[in-house]
C-alpha positions in Angstrom: -15.8 -13.5 -10.3 -15.3 -9.9 -10.9 -16.5 -7.0 -13.1 -13.3 -5.0 -13.6 -13.8 -3.5 -17.1 -16.1 -0.7 -16.2 -14.4 2.7 -16.6 -16.0 4.2 -13.5 -17.8 3.0 -10.3 -16.9 0.2 -7.9 -15.2 -3.0 -8.8 -17.0 -6.2 -7.6 -14.8 -9.1 -6.7 -16.2 -12.3 -5.2 -19.4 -10.5 -4.6 -17.6 -7.8 -2.6 -18.0 -4.2 -4.1 -14.8 -2.2 -3.8 -14.8 1.6 -3.9 -12.2 2.6 -6.4 -10.2 5.7 -7.5 -9.2 5.8 -11.3 -6.8 8.2 -12.9 -4.8 8.5 -16.1 -4.2 6.4 -19.1 -1.7 3.9 -20.6 -0.2 0.9 -19.0 -2.2 -0.2 -16.0 -1.2 0.2 -12.3 -3.1 -1.5 -9.5 -2.4 0.7 -6.4 -3.0 -0.8 -2.9 -3.3 1.8 -0.2 -1.8 1.8 3.2 -3.1 3.1 6.5 -6.0 4.9 4.7 -7.5 4.9 1.3 -5.8 6.9 -1.5 -7.2 10.5 -1.4 -8.6 11.3 -4.9 -7.1 14.8 -4.5 -3.6 13.4 -3.9 -1.2 15.2 -6.2 0.8 12.1 -7.0 -2.2 10.6 -8.7 -2.5 13.3 -11.3 1.3 13.2 -11.8 1.4 9.3 -12.2 -1.7 9.5 -14.4 0.4 11.1 -17.1 2.4 7.9 -17.3 -0.2 5.1 -16.5 -3.9 4.1 -15.9 -4.3 3.8 -12.1 -6.8 1.6 -10.4 -6.8 2.1 -6.6 -9.5 0.2 -4.7 -10.3 0.7 -1.0 -9.7 -2.6 0.8 -13.0 -4.2 2.4 -13.6 -2.3 5.7 -11.9 0.9 4.5 -13.6 3.9 2.8 -16.9 2.8 1.4 -15.9 -0.8 0.8 -18.0 -3.1 2.8 -16.3 -6.0 4.8 -18.1 -9.3 5.0 -18.4 -10.6 8.7 -16.0 -13.7 7.9 -13.5 -11.5 5.9 -10.9 -10.6 8.4 -7.3 -11.7 7.6 -4.5 -10.6 5.3 -4.9 -14.0 3.6 -8.5 -12.9 2.6 -7.2 -9.5 1.2 -4.3 -11.3 -0.8 -6.6 -13.8 -2.4 -9.2 -11.2 -3.1 -6.6 -9.1 -5.0 -5.2 -12.1 -6.8 -8.8 -12.7 -8.2 -9.0 -9.0 -9.2 -5.7 -9.4 -11.1 -7.2 -12.3 -13.0 -10.4 -10.3 -13.8 -8.8 -7.1 -15.0 -8.8 -6.7 -18.8 -4.9 -6.5 -19.0 -2.5 -9.4 -19.6 -0.1 -7.9 -16.9 -0.2 -4.9 -14.5 2.3 -3.1 -12.4 1.5 -3.7 -8.8 2.0 -0.8 -6.5 1.7 -1.1 -2.7 2.0 1.5 0.0 2.7 0.6 3.6 0.1 -2.0 4.6 -0.8 -2.3 1.0 3.0 -3.0 0.2 2.7 -6.0 2.6 -0.4 -7.3 0.5 1.5 -6.6 -2.7 4.6 -8.5 -1.5 2.4 -11.4 -0.5 0.7 -11.5 -3.8 3.9 -11.4 -5.8 5.4 -14.2 -3.6 2.3 -16.3 -4.3 1.9 -15.8 -8.0 3.6 -13.4 -10.5 2.2 -14.4 -13.8 -0.2 -11.4 -14.0 2.5 -8.9 -12.5 4.7 -7.0 -14.9 6.5 -5.1 -12.2 6.3 -4.6 -8.4 6.7 -1.3 -6.5 6.7 -1.5 -2.7 6.6 1.8 -0.9 7.6 1.7 2.8 5.9 -1.7 3.2 5.1 -3.7 6.3 5.1 -7.4 6.3 8.3 -9.0 7.8 10.0 -9.4 11.0 13.7 -8.5 11.1 14.5 -8.2 14.8 14.2 -10.6 17.9 10.8 -11.0 19.5 11.4 -8.2 22.1 12.4 -5.6 19.6 9.6 -3.8 17.6 10.3 -3.2 14.0 7.1 -1.2 13.3 5.8 1.6 15.4 2.4 0.4 17.0 0.2 3.2 15.7 -2.7 2.0 18.1 -0.8 2.1 21.4 1.6 5.1 20.8 0.6 8.6 21.6 -0.9 10.4 18.6 1.8 13.1 18.7 4.5 10.5 18.6 3.0 8.7 15.7 2.7 11.9 13.8 6.3 12.6 14.5 7.4 9.2 13.2 5.0 9.2 10.3 5.9 12.5 8.6 9.1 14.4 7.7 7.0 17.7 8.1 3.8 16.8 10.1 2.8 20.5 10.3 2.3 20.5 6.5 1.0 17.0 5.7 -0.5 15.2 8.8 -4.3 15.0 8.7 -6.0 17.9 10.6 -8.9 16.2 12.3 -10.4 19.4 13.5 -10.8 20.5 9.9 -12.5 17.1 8.9 -16.3 16.9 8.6 -18.2 14.1 10.3 -18.2 11.8 7.1 -14.4 12.1 6.8 -13.8 11.3 10.4 -16.0 8.2 10.3 -14.1 7.0 7.2 -10.8 7.6 9.0 -12.0 5.6 12.2 -13.3 2.9 10.0 -10.0 2.4 8.3 -8.2 2.3 11.6 -10.7 -0.5 12.9 -10.1 -2.4 9.7 -6.3 -2.1 9.9 -6.3 -3.3 13.4 -8.5 -6.2 12.5 -6.2 -7.3 9.6 -2.9 -6.6 11.1 -2.7 -6.5 14.8 -1.7 -10.1 15.8 1.1 -10.5 15.0 1.6 -6.8 14.6 1.9 -6.0 10.8 3.8 -8.9 9.7 3.7 -12.4 8.5 6.3 -14.7 10.2 6.6 -16.7 7.0 6.9 -14.0 4.4 10.6 -13.1 5.0 11.5 -16.6 3.6 9.1 -16.6 0.6 10.1 -13.0 -0.7 12.8 -14.9 -2.6 10.0 -16.4 -4.8 9.2 -12.9 -6.3 10.3 -13.2 -10.0 9.5 -9.9 -11.5 11.5 -6.5 -11.5 10.9 -4.9 -8.1 11.6 -1.4 -6.8 11.4 -0.7 -3.0 11.0 2.9 -2.3 11.5 4.4 1.1 11.1 7.9 2.7 14.5 8.7 4.3 12.6 10.3 7.4 10.3 7.3 8.0 10.4 6.2 11.7 7.2 4.1 11.4 9.4 1.6 9.7 13.0 2.9 9.2 15.2 2.8 6.0 17.3 0.1 7.5 14.2 -2.2 7.7 13.5 -1.3 4.1 17.1 -2.3 2.9 16.7 -5.7 4.5 13.4 -6.0 2.8 14.8 -5.2 -0.5 17.7 -7.6 0.0 15.3 -10.4 0.4 13.8 -10.0 -3.1 16.0 -11.1 -6.0 17.3 -8.2 -7.9 15.3 -5.6 -6.1 16.2 -2.0 -6.4 16.2 0.1 -3.2 15.4 3.9 -3.6 15.5 6.5 -0.9 13.6 9.7 -1.2 14.9 12.6 1.0 12.6 14.9 3.0 9.8 12.3 3.2 8.6 10.1 6.1 6.2 7.1 5.6 4.3 8.6 2.8 6.9 9.9 0.1 4.1 9.8 -2.4 2.5 12.6 -0.4 5.5 14.6 0.9 7.6 14.4 -2.4 5.1 13.6 -5.2 7.3 14.8 -7.9 10.4 12.8 -6.8 8.2 9.8 -6.1 6.5 9.8 -9.5 9.9 10.4 -11.1 11.2 7.3 -9.8 8.1 5.2 -10.5 7.9 6.5 -14.2 11.5 5.7 -14.8 11.1 2.2 -13.4 8.0 1.3 -15.4 9.5 2.9 -18.6 
């Protein structure tokens, strides 16, 4: 089913090789990325790696992970990662999901918790809280790039990607990730109509982390998300947008380290 014990190189799950970033040692964390794969140079990885062993795969279709032609739904991703949990050489892991990856993590925990020790959701997508005419999540594909930048970051001048500085390979990876994100999450846009009901099945300690300046999905959405999960803790990080792990890595890792003990 999977070869997840190797210390380096890709993971293979259901014959799909997954590019993976690893960092640190200690209790295991499976980290599921959001709009783009986790940057190996991200500061939060080194900080969090002092407390845990992080395994961060790129979803099929993102980074250098291939996507089979018939693999195109959130359902496919959720079951792939449930299989990965079964294959990892750990009885239980902390499941950490960012943005789109937070949606995947919430779906996984609602489906099956026996291999999950704790759940951390960071500005996750995945539920609908308003009426059909009111968008809950900014459409990153049909909104002007400047408006998306302003919604996504507390300080876009410091943290937003500079496409003019990227080489061709980095631009291809970025574009490939956007294509895959659109394929998996466009219709309906970044949510599962049933998930809001089934969040109540999550039966592990859960922390929902939100950037106070996030306008891709606002903190009010995050509080409703947390309220749907029994006993979930809601944590707000100031001076951070949709990516608090990037804009405030020390504060983010401090919250995570205290939560996982």
